[in-house]
C-alpha positions in Angstrom: -38.1 -21.8 -61.7 -42.3 -20.0 -61.5 -43.2 -23.8 -61.1 -41.5 -24.5 -58.3 -42.6 -21.7 -56.6 -45.4 -21.8 -57.3 -46.1 -25.4 -56.2 -44.2 -25.0 -53.3 -44.2 -20.8 -52.1 -46.6 -22.2 -48.7 -43.9 -24.3 -47.6 -40.5 -22.4 -47.9 -42.9 -19.0 -46.4 -43.3 -21.6 -43.0 -40.0 -22.6 -43.6 -38.4 -19.4 -43.5 -41.2 -17.6 -40.6 -39.9 -20.6 -38.6 -36.1 -20.0 -39.2 -36.6 -16.3 -37.9 -38.6 -17.8 -35.1 -35.7 -19.8 -33.7 -33.4 -17.0 -34.7 -35.2 -14.8 -33.0 -35.0 -17.5 -29.4 -30.9 -17.1 -29.9 -28.8 -13.9 -29.0 -24.9 -13.9 -29.3 -23.8 -12.6 -26.1 -19.5 -11.0 -27.1 -17.1 -11.3 -24.2 -16.6 -7.1 -23.3 -20.2 -7.1 -22.6 -23.0 -8.5 -20.4 -26.8 -8.7 -21.1 -29.5 -8.0 -18.8 -33.1 -10.0 -20.0 -36.2 -8.0 -19.0 -39.5 -8.9 -19.5 -42.5 -6.6 -18.5 -39.9 -4.1 -17.5 -38.6 -6.5 -15.0 -35.3 -7.7 -14.7 -35.6 -11.6 -14.9 -31.8 -12.6 -15.0 -27.6 -11.6 -16.4 -25.9 -13.1 -19.0 -21.7 -13.0 -18.6 -21.8 -10.8 -15.6 -18.8 -9.1 -14.8 -17.5 -11.5 -11.8 -13.5 -10.5 -10.6 -10.5 -12.3 -10.9 -12.9 -14.7 -13.4 -10.4 -15.7 -16.1 -11.2 -14.6 -19.7 -13.6 -16.9 -22.0 -15.0 -18.5 -18.9 -17.2 -15.8 -18.5 -20.8 -17.5 -19.9 -20.5 -15.3 -23.4 -21.7 -16.9 -26.2 -25.2 -17.9 -27.9 -28.2 -18.3 -25.5 -32.3 -18.0 -25.7 -35.3 -15.8 -25.1 -38.8 -15.6 -25.5 -39.6 -14.2 -28.0 -41.6 -10.1 -28.3 -41.6 -11.1 -24.5 -37.8 -10.8 -23.5 -35.1 -7.6 -24.5 -32.4 -8.0 -24.2 -30.2 -4.6 -23.0 -26.1 -4.9 -24.0 -24.1 -3.6 -21.1 -20.1 -3.2 -21.0 -18.2 -4.7 -19.6 -14.9 -3.4 -19.9 -13.3 -0.4 -18.2 -14.7 3.2 -19.6 -14.2 6.4 -18.8 -15.5 9.0 -17.3 -13.9 12.8 -18.1 -14.3 15.7 -16.1 -14.8 19.5 -18.1 -11.7 22.0 -17.2 -12.7 23.0 -14.1 -11.7 25.9 -11.5 -11.1 25.6 -7.8 -9.9 27.2 -5.0 -7.6 25.8 -2.8 -7.3 25.9 1.2 -4.2 28.8 0.7 -6.7 31.3 -1.6 -4.7 29.5 -5.2 -7.5 29.5 -8.6 -6.5 26.0 -9.9 -7.7 25.3 -13.5 -8.4 21.5 -12.5 -8.6 19.0 -15.8 -9.3 15.2 -14.1 -10.3 12.0 -15.0 -11.8 8.9 -13.2 -12.2 5.1 -14.7 -15.6 2.7 -13.4 -16.3 -0.4 -14.1 -19.7 -1.3 -13.6 -20.8 -4.4 -11.9 -24.5 -4.8 -11.2 -26.2 -4.6 -14.7 -29.5 -5.3 -13.1 -29.0 -1.9 -10.7 -28.3 0.3 -13.7 -30.0 -0.5 -16.0 -33.1 -0.2 -13.0 -31.0 3.3 -12.2 -30.0 4.7 -15.1 -31.3 2.9 -18.1 -27.5 2.9 -20.1 -24.0 3.5 -19.4 -24.1 7.5 -21.4 -26.7 8.4 -17.9 -24.3 6.6 -16.0 -22.1 8.8 -17.1 -24.2 12.4 -16.9 -25.2 11.7 -13.3 -21.6 11.0 -12.5 -19.5 13.8 -13.8 -21.6 16.6 -11.4 -20.6 13.6 -8.3 -16.7 13.8 -9.7 -16.9 18.2 -9.9 -18.2 18.1 -6.7 -15.7 16.0 -4.7 -13.3 17.1 -7.0 -13.8 20.5 -5.7 -14.7 19.8 -2.3 -11.2 17.7 -1.4 -9.0 20.1 -3.2 -10.8 22.9 -1.5 -8.8 21.2 2.2 -6.1 20.9 1.1 -2.8 23.8 -0.3 -2.2 23.9 -3.9 1.8 22.9 -2.6 0.1 19.2 -1.6 -0.6 19.1 -5.3 2.9 18.7 -5.8 3.9 16.2 -3.4 2.8 12.5 -1.8 0.4 14.3 -0.2 -1.1 13.8 -3.7 -2.5 10.8 -3.9 -4.3 11.1 -0.3 -6.0 13.1 -2.5 -6.9 11.0 -4.9 -7.8 7.8 -2.6 -10.1 10.3 -0.6 -12.1 11.2 -4.3 -12.0 7.6 -5.4 -13.7 6.6 -2.0 -15.9 9.4 -2.1 -17.2 9.2 -5.9 -17.4 5.1 -5.4 -20.1 5.5 -2.5 -22.5 7.8 -4.8 -21.3 4.9 -8.6 -22.8 1.9 -6.2 -26.4 3.4 -6.7 -25.4 3.0 -10.2 -24.2 -0.5 -10.2 -20.8 1.3 -11.1 -17.7 0.7 -9.6 -14.8 3.6 -9.1 -11.9 1.7 -9.8 -9.2 4.9 -10.0 -9.3 9.0 -9.8 -6.0 11.1 -11.4 -5.6 14.8 -12.1 -4.3 15.0 -15.8 -3.4 19.1 -14.8 -3.5 21.3 -12.2 -2.8 25.3 -13.9 -2.3 28.7 -12.2 -4.8 30.2 -14.2 -2.3 32.5 -16.8 -2.7 36.6 -16.8 -2.9 38.8 -13.3 -3.7 35.8 -11.3 -0.9 34.0 -12.2 1.4 36.9 -11.4 -0.3 37.6 -8.0 0.2 33.8 -7.3 3.6 34.1 -7.8 4.1 36.9 -5.6 2.5 35.3 -2.4 4.0 32.2 -2.9 6.7 34.4 -2.9 6.0 35.6 -0.5 4.8 32.7 2.0 8.2 31.4 1.2 10.3 34.3 2.6 8.6 34.1 5.8 8.9 30.8 5.6 12.2 31.3 5.3 13.1 33.3 7.5 11.3 31.6 10.6 12.9 28.7 10.2 16.2 30.7 10.4 14.7 32.7 13.3 14.0 28.5 14.9 18.2 28.3 14.2 19.1 31.8 15.3 17.2 30.4 18.4 17.9 27.1 18.9 22.3 27.9 18.2 21.7 30.2 21.3 20.3 27.5 22.7 23.0 25.1 22.8 25.8 27.9 23.0 24.0 29.4 26.6 24.6 25.7 26.9 28.1 24.8 25.9 29.4 28.0 28.0 27.2 26.9 31.1 29.2 23.2 30.6 32.4 25.3 30.4 31.6 27.2 33.7 31.1 24.4 35.4 34.1 21.9 34.9 36.5 25.0 35.3 34.8 25.4 38.8 34.8 21.7 39.4 39.2 22.6 37.9 39.7 24.9 39.9 38.1 22.8 43.1 40.2 20.6 43.1 43.2 22.0 42.2 43.8 25.7 43.1 47.3 26.5 42.5 47.5 25.1 39.7 44.1 27.1 37.8 45.1 29.9 39.3 48.7 29.2 37.4 46.9 27.8 34.3 44.6 31.5 34.0 47.7 33.8 34.7 49.8 31.2 31.6 46.7 32.1 29.7 46.8 36.3 30.6 50.2 36.7 29.7 50.2 34.6 26.5 47.2 36.3 24.7 48.1 40.3 27.1 52.0 40.0 25.2 51.1 37.8 21.7 48.0 40.7 20.6 50.0 43.9 21.7 51.4 45.7 19.0 55.3 46.2 18.5 55.6 49.6 19.5 53.3 48.7 22.6 55.7 49.8 26.4 53.5 48.0 29.4 55.0 49.5 32.2 54.2 47.8 35.5 55.5 48.3 39.4 58.0 44.9 39.9 56.0 43.5 42.8 53.0 44.2 41.3 50.2 41.3 41.5 49.9 40.6 38.0 54.1 39.5 37.6 53.3 37.3 40.7 54.3 34.1 38.9 57.4 35.9 37.0 58.4 35.8 40.6 57.7 32.4 41.6 55.4 34.1 44.5 52.8 31.8 45.9 
């Protein structure tokens, strides 16, 4: 073995160097990664770059080549990534202090721009975290706390996603979604004060609704009485004698049916009130 090494040492070394040189010409790009080829500090090409609606397995991943010592390959994740926001205190439009925990999901769609502006995805996250916090504060600050419990919350999330996506494009990223994991009132005295304020607001709102209901009832009652008066007037105009008879009968019924058993009514026989009993016109 020693004799073989001594005899073919130069050949073996040459073959090893050649193998290393050949291997250095190639690199492997996984399906989950996109590669940026950098030469002299400038990006000269991309491999397996993300494209919307492109079938999995047909994205260009696999073995690719480069110029050794001149080209550097930087890998960029092409999957959906998470952007977590530290728990923040946000002041809502109705002066409620909220403890908000939110997150966003993003994807690198322009790896060349990302490499030039941020260098790597970790720096992208560091750049977007304060932007997410700022946009979230601005959007929630324009809405009351109750809006986070209704369908209006979806509108707020859409606005936050749009504003954050506008900033993320500067780093070659696309914001896919933004969600609030939790939005709690602070513990202790602020929480109790918030509950009292919310209860007071709901009480005032209920009283306003009841007052409006009473107002509407009065309007409806007045309109009904006016309609009844017009109906009586129209009926009296068509047959005054019958109307006079009907009104007299109603008066008799209410007077004698509702009277007490031991009460007495003394009237003169020729009293005008008893005219209908006498059959007079």
